[in-house]
C-alpha positions as YAML, in Angstrom:
chain: A
units: angstrom
residues:
- id: 1
  name: MET
  ca: [63.18, -55.39, 67.19]
- id: 2
  name: VAL
  ca: [66.60, -56.07, 65.66]
- id: 3
  name: MET
  ca: [67.74, -59.66, 66.12]
- id: 4
  name: PRO
  ca: [71.39, -60.02, 67.21]
- id: 5
  name: MET
  ca: [73.72, -61.36, 64.55]
- id: 6
  name: LYS
  ca: [74.80, -64.95, 65.01]
- id: 7
  name: LEU
  ca: [78.40, -65.78, 65.85]
- id: 8
  name: LYS
  ca: [79.97, -67.97, 63.20]
- id: 9
  name: VAL
  ca: [82.26, -70.56, 64.78]
- id: 10
  name: LEU
  ca: [84.50, -72.88, 62.80]
- id: 11
  name: ILE
  ca: [85.62, -76.11, 64.52]
- id: 12
  name: ILE
  ca: [88.90, -77.46, 63.11]
- id: 13
  name: ASP
  ca: [89.52, -81.02, 64.36]
- id: 14
  name: ASP
  ca: [90.58, -84.23, 62.65]
- id: 15
  name: SER
  ca: [88.34, -86.38, 64.89]
- id: 16
  name: ALA
  ca: [84.79, -86.82, 63.56]
- id: 17
  name: PHE
  ca: [83.64, -87.54, 67.13]
- id: 18
  name: MET
  ca: [85.18, -84.36, 68.51]
- id: 19
  name: ARG
  ca: [83.78, -82.25, 65.66]
- id: 20
  name: LYS
  ca: [80.29, -83.61, 66.32]
- id: 21
  name: ALA
  ca: [80.57, -83.30, 70.12]
- id: 22
  name: LEU
  ca: [81.84, -79.70, 69.97]
- id: 23
  name: LYS
  ca: [79.21, -78.80, 67.39]
- id: 24
  name: ASN
  ca: [76.41, -80.19, 69.57]
- id: 25
  name: ILE
  ca: [77.71, -78.27, 72.59]
- id: 26
  name: LEU
  ca: [77.99, -74.95, 70.75]
- id: 27
  name: LYS
  ca: [74.59, -75.34, 69.06]
- id: 28
  name: THR
  ca: [72.93, -75.31, 72.49]
- id: 29
  name: ASN
  ca: [73.44, -71.54, 72.39]
- id: 30
  name: PRO
  ca: [71.05, -69.97, 69.85]
- id: 31
  name: ARG
  ca: [73.54, -67.16, 69.16]
- id: 32
  name: ILE
  ca: [76.07, -69.58, 67.65]
- id: 33
  name: GLU
  ca: [76.16, -70.93, 64.11]
- id: 34
  name: VAL
  ca: [78.62, -73.81, 63.74]
- id: 35
  name: PHE
  ca: [80.78, -75.03, 60.84]
- id: 36
  name: THR
  ca: [83.44, -77.75, 60.81]
- id: 37
  name: ALA
  ca: [86.72, -78.59, 59.09]
- id: 38
  name: ARG
  ca: [88.56, -81.93, 59.19]
- id: 39
  name: ASN
  ca: [92.14, -80.61, 59.39]
- id: 40
  name: GLY
  ca: [94.20, -77.43, 59.29]
- id: 41
  name: LEU
  ca: [94.37, -77.16, 55.52]
- id: 42
  name: ASP
  ca: [90.63, -77.68, 55.18]
- id: 43
  name: GLY
  ca: [90.13, -75.11, 57.96]
- id: 44
  name: ILE
  ca: [92.22, -72.44, 56.25]
- id: 45
  name: GLU
  ca: [90.22, -72.85, 53.05]
- id: 46
  name: LYS
  ca: [86.94, -72.57, 54.96]
- id: 47
  name: ILE
  ca: [88.11, -69.50, 56.85]
- id: 48
  name: GLU
  ca: [88.50, -67.69, 53.53]
- id: 49
  name: ASP
  ca: [84.98, -68.70, 52.47]
- id: 50
  name: LEU
  ca: [83.14, -68.29, 55.80]
- id: 51
  name: ASN
  ca: [85.02, -65.45, 57.53]
- id: 52
  name: PRO
  ca: [84.10, -66.90, 60.96]
- id: 53
  name: ASP
  ca: [84.02, -64.86, 64.18]
- id: 54
  name: VAL
  ca: [85.88, -67.54, 66.17]
- id: 55
  name: VAL
  ca: [87.86, -70.70, 65.41]
- id: 56
  name: THR
  ca: [88.33, -73.65, 67.76]
- id: 57
  name: LEU
  ca: [91.54, -75.43, 66.82]
- id: 58
  name: ASP
  ca: [92.80, -78.88, 67.73]
- id: 59
  name: ILE
  ca: [96.55, -79.24, 68.23]
- id: 60
  name: GLU
  ca: [97.29, -82.79, 67.02]
- id: 61
  name: MET
  ca: [96.11, -83.15, 63.40]
- id: 62
  name: PRO
  ca: [97.41, -84.71, 60.18]
- id: 63
  name: VAL
  ca: [98.09, -82.69, 56.99]
- id: 64
  name: MET
  ca: [98.63, -79.45, 58.97]
- id: 65
  name: ASN
  ca: [98.84, -79.47, 62.77]
- id: 66
  name: GLY
  ca: [97.39, -76.89, 65.11]
- id: 67
  name: ILE
  ca: [100.45, -74.73, 65.60]
- id: 68
  name: GLU
  ca: [101.16, -74.46, 61.86]
- id: 69
  name: THR
  ca: [97.50, -73.73, 61.21]
- id: 70
  name: LEU
  ca: [97.51, -71.01, 63.87]
- id: 71
  name: LYS
  ca: [100.62, -69.38, 62.40]
- id: 72
  name: HIS
  ca: [98.95, -69.31, 58.98]
- id: 73
  name: ILE
  ca: [95.72, -67.86, 60.40]
- id: 74
  name: MET
  ca: [97.55, -65.11, 62.29]
- id: 75
  name: LYS
  ca: [99.58, -64.21, 59.22]
- id: 76
  name: THR
  ca: [96.85, -64.22, 56.57]
- id: 77
  name: HIS
  ca: [93.49, -63.85, 58.32]
- id: 78
  name: PRO
  ca: [93.87, -62.87, 62.02]
- id: 79
  name: LEU
  ca: [90.83, -63.81, 64.09]
- id: 80
  name: PRO
  ca: [90.13, -65.12, 67.61]
- id: 81
  name: VAL
  ca: [91.30, -68.72, 68.05]
- id: 82
  name: VAL
  ca: [90.54, -70.99, 71.02]
- id: 83
  name: MET
  ca: [92.86, -74.00, 71.22]
- id: 84
  name: ILE
  ca: [91.55, -77.45, 72.13]
- id: 85
  name: SER
  ca: [94.38, -79.00, 74.14]
- id: 86
  name: SER
  ca: [95.28, -82.26, 75.83]
- id: 87
  name: TYR
  ca: [96.75, -82.29, 79.35]
- id: 88
  name: THR
  ca: [99.90, -84.16, 78.30]
- id: 89
  name: GLN
  ca: [103.13, -82.26, 78.88]
- id: 90
  name: GLU
  ca: [103.60, -81.90, 75.14]
- id: 91
  name: GLY
  ca: [100.05, -80.60, 74.80]
- id: 92
  name: VAL
  ca: [100.63, -78.09, 77.61]
- id: 93
  name: ASP
  ca: [103.87, -76.78, 76.09]
- id: 94
  name: ILE
  ca: [102.36, -76.44, 72.61]
- id: 95
  name: THR
  ca: [99.29, -74.71, 74.01]
- id: 96
  name: LEU
  ca: [101.42, -72.07, 75.73]
- id: 97
  name: GLU
  ca: [103.35, -71.56, 72.51]
- id: 98
  name: CYS
  ca: [100.00, -71.07, 70.71]
- id: 99
  name: LEU
  ca: [98.94, -68.46, 73.28]
- id: 100
  name: HIS
  ca: [102.24, -66.69, 72.67]
- id: 101
  name: LEU
  ca: [101.57, -66.80, 68.92]
- id: 102
  name: GLY
  ca: [98.16, -65.16, 69.30]
- id: 103
  name: ALA
  ca: [95.56, -67.73, 70.34]
- id: 104
  name: VAL
  ca: [93.06, -66.08, 72.69]
- id: 105
  name: ASP
  ca: [92.39, -68.99, 75.06]
- id: 106
  name: PHE
  ca: [92.36, -72.76, 75.36]
- id: 107
  name: ILE
  ca: [90.09, -75.56, 76.53]
- id: 108
  name: GLY
  ca: [91.64, -78.70, 78.03]
- id: 109
  name: LYS
  ca: [90.31, -82.06, 76.92]
- id: 110
  name: PRO
  ca: [89.34, -83.92, 80.10]
- id: 111
  name: SER
  ca: [90.51, -87.39, 78.97]
- id: 112
  name: GLY
  ca: [92.91, -87.35, 76.06]
- id: 113
  name: GLU
  ca: [92.79, -86.64, 72.35]
- id: 114
  name: ILE
  ca: [89.37, -88.27, 71.89]
- id: 115
  name: SER
  ca: [87.53, -87.12, 75.01]
- id: 116
  name: LEU
  ca: [84.27, -89.03, 75.22]
- id: 117
  name: ASP
  ca: [83.42, -86.92, 78.27]
- id: 118
  name: ILE
  ca: [83.95, -83.52, 76.60]
- id: 119
  name: GLU
  ca: [80.39, -82.70, 77.65]
- id: 120
  name: LYS
  ca: [81.86, -81.97, 81.11]
- id: 121
  name: LYS
  ca: [83.37, -78.86, 79.55]
- id: 122
  name: ALA
  ca: [80.17, -77.68, 77.81]
- id: 123
  name: LYS
  ca: [79.63, -74.50, 79.82]
- id: 124
  name: GLU
  ca: [83.31, -73.54, 79.63]
- id: 125
  name: ILE
  ca: [83.39, -74.13, 75.87]
- id: 126
  name: VAL
  ca: [80.37, -71.94, 75.18]
- id: 127
  name: ASN
  ca: [81.54, -69.16, 77.53]
- id: 128
  name: LYS
  ca: [85.06, -69.06, 76.13]
- id: 129
  name: VAL
  ca: [83.91, -69.04, 72.51]
- id: 130
  name: ILE
  ca: [81.48, -66.17, 73.17]
- id: 131
  name: ALA
  ca: [84.17, -64.25, 75.07]
- id: 132
  name: ALA
  ca: [86.68, -64.83, 72.26]
- id: 133
  name: ALA
  ca: [84.27, -63.26, 69.77]
- id: 134
  name: SER
  ca: [84.60, -59.95, 71.62]
- id: 135
  name: VAL
  ca: [88.40, -59.80, 71.28]
- id: 136
  name: LYS
  ca: [89.85, -57.05, 69.12]
- id: 137
  name: MET
  ca: [92.73, -58.68, 67.30]
- id: 138
  name: ASN
  ca: [94.88, -55.53, 67.20]
- id: 139
  name: ARG
  ca: [95.37, -55.97, 70.97]
- id: 140
  name: LEU
  ca: [97.28, -59.18, 70.30]
- id: 141
  name: LYS
  ca: [99.98, -57.52, 68.18]
- id: 142
  name: LYS
  ca: [103.48, -58.18, 69.44]
- id: 143
  name: GLU
  ca: [105.27, -55.03, 68.30]
- id: 144
  name: LYS
  ca: [106.15, -52.46, 70.95]
- id: 145
  name: LEU
  ca: [103.51, -49.77, 71.13]
- id: 146
  name: LYS
  ca: [104.22, -46.10, 71.60]
- id: 147
  name: LYS
  ca: [104.77, -44.77, 75.09]
- id: 148
  name: ASP
  ca: [101.83, -43.34, 76.97]
- id: 149
  name: GLU
  ca: [102.40, -40.02, 78.73]
- id: 150
  name: ARG
  ca: [99.78, -40.88, 81.36]
- id: 151
  name: LYS
  ca: [102.31, -43.07, 83.17]
- id: 152
  name: ASP
  ca: [104.21, -40.00, 84.35]
- id: 153
  name: LYS
  ca: [101.20, -38.90, 86.36]
- id: 154
  name: VAL
  ca: [101.30, -42.07, 88.47]
- id: 155
  name: ILE
  ca: [104.13, -41.08, 90.79]
- id: 156
  name: LYS
  ca: [102.51, -37.72, 91.55]
- id: 157
  name: ARG
  ca: [99.63, -39.30, 93.52]
- id: 158
  name: LEU
  ca: [101.27, -41.90, 95.71]
- id: 159
  name: LYS
  ca: [100.25, -42.76, 99.23]
- id: 160
  name: SER
  ca: [102.57, -43.25, 102.18]
- id: 161
  name: GLY
  ca: [104.32, -46.55, 102.87]
- id: 162
  name: THR
  ca: [107.14, -48.43, 101.15]
- id: 163
  name: ILE
  ca: [106.00, -51.08, 98.65]
- id: 164
  name: GLU
  ca: [107.12, -54.55, 99.81]
- id: 165
  name: VAL
  ca: [105.04, -56.81, 97.57]
- id: 166
  name: VAL
  ca: [103.48, -56.86, 94.10]
- id: 167
  name: ALA
  ca: [100.38, -59.02, 93.46]
- id: 168
  name: ILE
  ca: [99.11, -59.61, 89.92]
- id: 169
  name: GLY
  ca: [95.85, -61.23, 88.82]
- id: 170
  name: THR
  ca: [94.80, -62.22, 85.32]
- id: 171
  name: SER
  ca: [92.76, -64.68, 83.27]
- id: 172
  name: THR
  ca: [91.93, -64.82, 79.55]
- id: 173
  name: GLY
  ca: [94.78, -63.26, 77.60]
- id: 174
  name: GLY
  ca: [97.01, -63.33, 80.67]
- id: 175
  name: PRO
  ca: [99.93, -65.38, 79.34]
- id: 176
  name: GLN
  ca: [100.47, -62.97, 76.44]
- id: 177
  name: THR
  ca: [100.19, -59.97, 78.76]
- id: 178
  name: LEU
  ca: [102.47, -61.42, 81.44]
- id: 179
  name: ILE
  ca: [105.10, -61.98, 78.75]
- id: 180
  name: GLN
  ca: [104.91, -58.23, 78.02]
- id: 181
  name: ILE
  ca: [105.40, -57.36, 81.69]
- id: 182
  name: ILE
  ca: [107.49, -59.80, 83.74]
- id: 183
  name: PRO
  ca: [110.54, -60.06, 81.41]
- id: 184
  name: GLN
  ca: [110.79, -56.25, 81.39]
- id: 185
  name: LEU
  ca: [111.34, -56.00, 85.15]
- id: 186
  name: ASN
  ca: [114.90, -55.51, 86.40]
- id: 187
  name: ASN
  ca: [116.48, -58.04, 88.74]
- id: 188
  name: ASP
  ca: [117.02, -55.41, 91.46]
- id: 189
  name: ILE
  ca: [113.33, -54.70, 91.99]
- id: 190
  name: ASP
  ca: [113.88, -56.06, 95.54]
- id: 191
  name: VAL
  ca: [110.30, -57.21, 96.20]
- id: 192
  name: PRO
  ca: [108.55, -60.55, 95.68]
- id: 193
  name: ILE
  ca: [105.82, -60.80, 93.03]
- id: 194
  name: PHE
  ca: [102.81, -63.09, 93.33]
- id: 195
  name: ILE
  ca: [100.81, -64.04, 90.23]
- id: 196
  name: VAL
  ca: [97.43, -65.69, 89.87]
- id: 197
  name: GLN
  ca: [96.69, -66.80, 86.32]
- id: 198
  name: HIS
  ca: [93.49, -68.79, 85.85]
- id: 199
  name: MET
  ca: [94.86, -72.08, 84.50]
- id: 200
  name: PRO
  ca: [94.60, -75.80, 85.26]
- id: 201
  name: PRO
  ca: [97.43, -77.84, 86.86]
- id: 202
  name: LYS
  ca: [100.48, -78.43, 84.61]
- id: 203
  name: PHE
  ca: [99.78, -75.27, 82.61]
- id: 204
  name: THR
  ca: [100.85, -72.98, 85.47]
- id: 205
  name: ARG
  ca: [104.20, -74.75, 85.90]
- id: 206
  name: SER
  ca: [104.93, -74.52, 82.17]
- id: 207
  name: LEU
  ca: [103.90, -70.84, 82.19]
- id: 208
  name: ALA
  ca: [106.29, -70.15, 85.09]
- id: 209
  name: GLU
  ca: [109.13, -71.95, 83.30]
- id: 210
  name: ARG
  ca: [108.47, -70.02, 80.09]
- id: 211
  name: LEU
  ca: [108.45, -66.68, 81.92]
- id: 212
  name: ASN
  ca: [111.60, -67.65, 83.82]
- id: 213
  name: SER
  ca: [113.44, -68.37, 80.57]
- id: 214
  name: MET
  ca: [112.62, -64.84, 79.34]
- id: 215
  name: SER
  ca: [113.07, -62.83, 82.54]
- id: 216
  name: LYS
  ca: [115.82, -61.14, 84.55]
- id: 217
  name: ILE
  ca: [114.07, -62.02, 87.82]
- id: 218
  name: ARG
  ca: [113.45, -65.62, 88.84]
- id: 219
  name: VAL
  ca: [109.98, -67.00, 88.05]
- id: 220
  name: LYS
  ca: [108.70, -70.28, 89.49]
- id: 221
  name: GLU
  ca: [105.52, -72.13, 90.34]
- id: 222
  name: ALA
  ca: [104.88, -71.65, 94.05]
- id: 223
  name: ASP
  ca: [105.41, -74.49, 96.54]
- id: 224
  name: ASN
  ca: [103.51, -74.83, 99.77]
- id: 225
  name: ASN
  ca: [105.30, -73.42, 102.83]
- id: 226
  name: GLU
  ca: [108.31, -72.13, 100.86]
- id: 227
  name: GLU
  ca: [110.02, -69.04, 102.17]
- id: 228
  name: VAL
  ca: [109.41, -65.90, 100.13]
- id: 229
  name: GLU
  ca: [112.43, -64.29, 98.46]
- id: 230
  name: ILE
  ca: [112.77, -60.91, 96.80]
- id: 231
  name: ASN
  ca: [113.40, -60.61, 93.04]
- id: 232
  name: THR
  ca: [111.28, -63.73, 92.54]
- id: 233
  name: ALA
  ca: [107.86, -64.09, 90.94]
- id: 234
  name: TYR
  ca: [105.66, -66.91, 92.25]
- id: 235
  name: VAL
  ca: [102.89, -68.32, 90.02]
- id: 236
  name: ALA
  ca: [100.00, -69.94, 91.90]
- id: 237
  name: PRO
  ca: [99.64, -73.62, 90.91]
- id: 238
  name: GLY
  ca: [96.48, -74.63, 89.07]
- id: 239
  name: ASP
  ca: [93.69, -75.74, 91.43]
- id: 240
  name: TRP
  ca: [95.34, -74.15, 94.50]
- id: 241
  name: HIS
  ca: [94.70, -70.80, 96.13]
- id: 242
  name: MET
  ca: [97.87, -68.90, 97.08]
- id: 243
  name: LYS
  ca: [98.10, -66.99, 100.37]
- id: 244
  name: LEU
  ca: [100.88, -65.45, 102.50]
- id: 245
  name: LYS
  ca: [101.73, -65.79, 106.19]
- id: 246
  name: LYS
  ca: [104.30, -64.05, 108.37]
- id: 247
  name: GLN
  ca: [106.97, -66.29, 109.89]
- id: 248
  name: ILE
  ca: [106.82, -66.51, 113.67]
- id: 249
  name: LEU
  ca: [110.40, -67.28, 114.70]
- id: 250
  name: LYS
  ca: [112.22, -65.09, 112.17]
- id: 251
  name: GLU
  ca: [111.73, -62.26, 109.71]
- id: 252
  name: GLY
  ca: [110.01, -62.91, 106.42]
- id: 253
  name: TYR
  ca: [107.00, -64.67, 104.96]
- id: 254
  name: ARG
  ca: [105.94, -68.07, 103.67]
- id: 255
  name: ILE
  ca: [103.54, -69.18, 100.96]
- id: 256
  name: VAL
  ca: [100.42, -71.13, 101.89]
- id: 257
  name: LEU
  ca: [98.70, -73.21, 99.21]
- id: 258
  name: SER
  ca: [95.15, -74.18, 100.07]
- id: 259
  name: LYS
  ca: [91.93, -75.59, 98.60]
- id: 260
  name: GLU
  ca: [90.01, -73.25, 100.92]
- id: 261
  name: PRO
  ca: [87.84, -71.29, 100.47]
- id: 262
  name: THR
  ca: [85.72, -73.49, 98.20]
- id: 263
  name: ASP
  ca: [83.07, -70.89, 97.33]
- id: 264
  name: HIS
  ca: [85.06, -69.14, 94.59]
- id: 265
  name: LEU
  ca: [84.42, -69.64, 90.88]
- id: 266
  name: HIS
  ca: [88.16, -69.95, 90.25]
- id: 267
  name: ARG
  ca: [90.96, -71.80, 91.99]
- id: 268
  name: PRO
  ca: [93.43, -70.16, 92.13]
- id: 269
  name: SER
  ca: [91.45, -67.01, 92.81]
- id: 270
  name: VAL
  ca: [92.77, -63.49, 92.37]
- id: 271
  name: ASP
  ca: [90.51, -62.26, 95.18]
- id: 272
  name: VAL
  ca: [91.97, -64.82, 97.62]
- id: 273
  name: LEU
  ca: [95.52, -63.68, 96.80]
- id: 274
  name: PHE
  ca: [94.67, -59.99, 96.98]
- id: 275
  name: TYR
  ca: [92.89, -60.32, 100.33]
- id: 276
  name: SER
  ca: [95.84, -62.25, 101.75]
- id: 277
  name: VAL
  ca: [98.53, -59.77, 100.63]
- id: 278
  name: ALA
  ca: [96.39, -56.84, 101.82]
- id: 279
  name: ASP
  ca: [95.95, -58.43, 105.27]
- id: 280
  name: THR
  ca: [99.65, -59.29, 105.46]
- id: 281
  name: PHE
  ca: [101.35, -56.24, 103.93]
- id: 282
  name: LYS
  ca: [98.68, -53.54, 104.42]
- id: 283
  name: ASN
  ca: [99.67, -50.26, 102.73]
- id: 284
  name: ARG
  ca: [102.93, -51.79, 101.47]
- id: 285
  name: THR
  ca: [101.04, -53.64, 98.70]
- id: 286
  name: LEU
  ca: [100.92, -52.92, 94.95]
- id: 287
  name: GLY
  ca: [97.99, -54.80, 93.33]
- id: 288
  name: ILE
  ca: [97.64, -55.12, 89.56]
- id: 289
  name: LEU
  ca: [94.62, -56.51, 87.69]
- id: 290
  name: LEU
  ca: [95.06, -57.52, 84.07]
- id: 291
  name: THR
  ca: [92.94, -58.90, 81.21]
- id: 292
  name: GLY
  ca: [90.30, -61.55, 81.92]
- id: 293
  name: MET
  ca: [86.65, -62.55, 81.85]
- id: 294
  name: GLY
  ca: [84.39, -61.91, 84.82]
- id: 295
  name: ARG
  ca: [85.20, -59.93, 87.97]
- id: 296
  name: ASP
  ca: [87.68, -62.03, 89.96]
- id: 297
  name: GLY
  ca: [90.05, -59.58, 91.66]
- id: 298
  name: ALA
  ca: [87.73, -56.57, 91.83]
- id: 299
  name: ASP
  ca: [86.81, -57.15, 95.49]
- id: 300
  name: GLY
  ca: [90.44, -57.89, 96.33]
- id: 301
  name: MET
  ca: [91.54, -54.64, 94.67]
- id: 302
  name: ARG
  ca: [89.08, -52.76, 96.85]
- id: 303
  name: LYS
  ca: [90.58, -54.46, 99.93]
- id: 304
  name: ILE
  ca: [94.12, -53.46, 98.90]
- id: 305
  name: LYS
  ca: [92.99, -49.88, 98.40]
- id: 306
  name: GLN
  ca: [91.16, -49.83, 101.74]
- id: 307
  name: GLU
  ca: [94.37, -50.94, 103.48]
- id: 308
  name: GLY
  ca: [96.23, -48.02, 101.88]
- id: 309
  name: GLY
  ca: [98.00, -49.96, 99.14]
- id: 310
  name: ILE
  ca: [98.27, -48.89, 95.50]
- id: 311
  name: THR
  ca: [96.20, -50.46, 92.71]
- id: 312
  name: ILE
  ca: [96.58, -50.58, 88.93]
- id: 313
  name: ALA
  ca: [94.08, -51.86, 86.36]
- id: 314
  name: GLU
  ca: [95.02, -52.58, 82.76]
- id: 315
  name: ASP
  ca: [93.63, -50.05, 80.30]
- id: 316
  name: GLU
  ca: [90.92, -51.11, 77.87]
- id: 317
  name: SER
  ca: [93.15, -50.17, 74.94]
- id: 318
  name: THR
  ca: [95.38, -53.21, 75.56]
- id: 319
  name: ALA
  ca: [93.20, -55.63, 77.59]
- id: 320
  name: ILE
  ca: [92.41, -58.66, 75.44]
- id: 321
  name: ILE
  ca: [89.27, -59.19, 77.57]
- id: 322
  name: PHE
  ca: [88.37, -56.09, 79.60]
- id: 323
  name: GLY
  ca: [86.06, -57.80, 82.11]
- id: 324
  name: MET
  ca: [88.24, -58.07, 85.22]
- id: 325
  name: PRO
  ca: [89.97, -54.68, 85.06]
- id: 326
  name: ALA
  ca: [86.68, -53.05, 84.04]
- id: 327
  name: ALA
  ca: [84.96, -54.41, 87.16]
- id: 328
  name: ALA
  ca: [87.64, -52.89, 89.41]
- id: 329
  name: ILE
  ca: [87.54, -49.57, 87.57]
- id: 330
  name: GLN
  ca: [83.74, -49.39, 87.77]
- id: 331
  name: GLU
  ca: [83.88, -49.95, 91.53]
- id: 332
  name: GLY
  ca: [86.45, -47.19, 91.95]
- id: 333
  name: SER
  ca: [89.06, -49.68, 93.16]
- id: 334
  name: ALA
  ca: [91.77, -48.79, 90.63]
- id: 335
  name: ASP
  ca: [94.10, -45.92, 91.55]
- id: 336
  name: PHE
  ca: [95.62, -45.96, 88.06]
- id: 337
  name: VAL
  ca: [94.57, -47.31, 84.66]
- id: 338
  name: VAL
  ca: [97.62, -48.18, 82.56]
- id: 339
  name: PRO
  ca: [98.18, -49.87, 79.16]
- id: 340
  name: SER
  ca: [100.02, -53.18, 79.49]
- id: 341
  name: TYR
  ca: [103.11, -51.95, 77.67]
- id: 342
  name: ASN
  ca: [103.65, -49.24, 80.31]
- id: 343
  name: ILE
  ca: [103.01, -51.40, 83.38]
- id: 344
  name: PRO
  ca: [106.65, -52.59, 83.89]
- id: 345
  name: GLU
  ca: [107.92, -49.00, 83.96]
- id: 346
  name: VAL
  ca: [105.09, -47.90, 86.24]
- id: 347
  name: ILE
  ca: [105.80, -50.76, 88.68]
- id: 348
  name: GLU
  ca: [109.45, -49.77, 88.96]
- id: 349
  name: LYS
  ca: [108.66, -46.05, 89.21]
- id: 350
  name: ILE
  ca: [106.21, -46.66, 92.05]
- id: 351
  name: ILE
  ca: [108.61, -48.92, 93.96]
- id: 352
  name: ASN
  ca: [111.62, -46.67, 93.46]
- id: 353
  name: SER
  ca: [109.74, -43.46, 94.29]
- id: 354
  name: LYS
  ca: [108.51, -44.97, 97.55]
- id: 355
  name: ARG
  ca: [112.06, -45.73, 98.66]
- id: 356
  name: LYS
  ca: [113.21, -42.11, 98.51]
...
């Protein structure tokens, strides 16, 4: 029997307490072998010696901070990096910049730079580090990839019904992928877009603001009971499910933010959004499932398809983590499988072809 190779994980953190706490958490999994570095410069030297499978990287450090360390890693020795972030506004903004620069994921410290209660995050830390080890770094490259001729087949197999809404779900790797998609959409798309990205509070607002600064359409974090407008993308706030309801006294729809249901692994949940748009818009829905761990969204994709809507799953060739789109594809819930760099064009082709 061949024993599986251990995953080598390098913890880069200037706090001796945090290095020890993270090491103890990761060592609970027998697959993981742990090494530590006391700052960014020390970490870069150890990366060359150890060639780790994954790095966890603190943001605030002396000598060389997290963002400078990440830039150096991505330039000289690209490998999966999971950021360890505080929930301060500065920490949130820097974390999103790190995701844009190539970090795979992040873990929020529950109580500041020195989180004595980091043990609360033990399961999340282990799961995210193991998931990061599976990432193929060439999928994080920023240059524009060649066009894929498969996209032209999409418009040949469309169902009846005008598309009136686009719903997008994503998790690990989502910020990088959304940046490839949302800014490429034209401001005359004439439908609203609803996005669930698995993220804690504060991070979703900063993500919406970052996307808005890059995009032709408006992007904002959703507010409860706000009226839905076309040419606007709404990002579900962290820790809130996002649903839709039809207005009673006039045309149009409103957003409902809710803590219910409580039996979902994630809040916001992609499945909750997809079920709501499918119930509300029926066959006028376009559902898109992007990179992420697990299977959130697969059941919702099936619901959209059952109602006569159109569904797209991100292709494995570009998905940073193929779990969520793979689950939908395996269940037969994806009408089309499309690389991320072709999704903006496919969205517009589907919407425009349905208007003819």
